[in-house]
C-alpha positions as CSV (number, residue, x, y, z in Angstrom):
1,M,9.0,3.7,58.0
2,Y,9.5,4.6,54.3
3,G,12.8,4.0,52.5
4,Y,15.0,6.7,51.2
5,D,14.2,5.8,47.5
6,M,10.4,5.7,47.9
7,G,9.7,9.1,46.2
8,W,12.3,9.0,43.5
9,G,10.5,6.4,41.4
10,W,7.4,8.7,41.2
11,H,9.6,11.7,40.5
12,W,11.2,10.1,37.4
13,M,7.9,8.9,36.1
14,G,6.5,12.4,36.5
15,L,9.5,13.9,34.7
16,L,9.2,11.4,31.9
17,G,5.5,12.0,31.6
18,M,6.0,15.8,31.4
19,L,8.8,15.4,28.7
20,L,6.5,13.1,26.7
21,F,3.6,15.6,27.0
22,W,5.8,18.5,25.7
23,L,7.2,16.3,22.9
24,V,3.7,15.5,21.7
25,V,2.7,19.2,21.9
26,I,5.8,20.3,19.9
27,V,5.4,17.6,17.2
28,T,1.7,18.4,16.9
29,A,2.5,22.1,16.5
30,V,5.1,21.4,13.8
31,V,2.8,19.2,11.8
32,A,0.0,21.7,12.0
33,I,2.2,24.5,10.9
34,K,3.6,22.5,8.0
35,Y,0.0,21.5,6.9
36,L,-1.3,25.0,7.2
37,A,1.7,26.4,5.3
38,G,0.8,24.3,2.2
39,G,3.2,21.5,2.9
40,G,0.4,19.0,3.1
41,P,0.4,15.8,1.1
42,R,-1.8,17.2,-1.7
43,S,0.7,19.9,-2.8
44,K,3.3,17.4,-4.0
45,H,1.0,15.8,-6.6
46,E,-1.0,18.7,-7.9
47,P,1.6,20.2,-10.3
48,T,2.1,16.9,-12.1
49,V,-1.7,16.4,-12.5
50,N,-2.2,20.0,-13.7
51,R,0.8,19.7,-16.1
52,S,-0.6,16.5,-17.6
53,A,-4.0,18.0,-18.0
54,A,-2.5,21.1,-19.7
55,L,-0.5,18.9,-22.1
56,A,-3.6,16.9,-23.0
57,I,-5.6,20.1,-23.7
58,L,-2.7,21.5,-25.8
59,E,-2.6,18.2,-27.8
60,E,-6.3,18.4,-28.4
61,R,-6.2,22.0,-29.6
62,Y,-3.3,21.1,-32.0
63,A,-5.2,18.0,-33.3
64,R,-8.3,20.1,-34.0
65,G,-6.2,22.6,-35.9
66,E,-6.8,25.5,-33.4
67,I,-3.1,26.2,-33.1
68,E,-0.2,26.0,-35.5
69,R,2.7,23.5,-35.1
70,D,5.2,26.2,-34.0
71,E,2.9,27.4,-31.3
72,Y,2.2,23.9,-30.2
73,L,5.9,23.0,-29.9
74,R,6.7,26.2,-28.1
75,K,3.9,25.7,-25.5
76,R,4.7,22.1,-25.1
77,E,8.3,22.9,-24.4
78,D,7.2,25.5,-21.8
79,L,4.9,23.0,-20.0
80,E,7.5,20.3,-20.0
81,R,10.2,22.6,-18.6
82,K,8.2,23.4,-15.4
């Protein structure tokens, strides 16, 4: 009544579906761990923004005469090195 190959088509579809399911679970877990560990998109841009703000504050303090030239140059060098 039924042919020999009747069940194999469903078997392969089930197997592919299961593999796809586990692939999605693993990729989701890796992305979640990376995000929770601090590897999110924000961490790449924050140091540059903070460094720029720190340099701007340092320049303002030097312009107002709050710090001497030697201190300004030393701190600027430290900020630019990071």
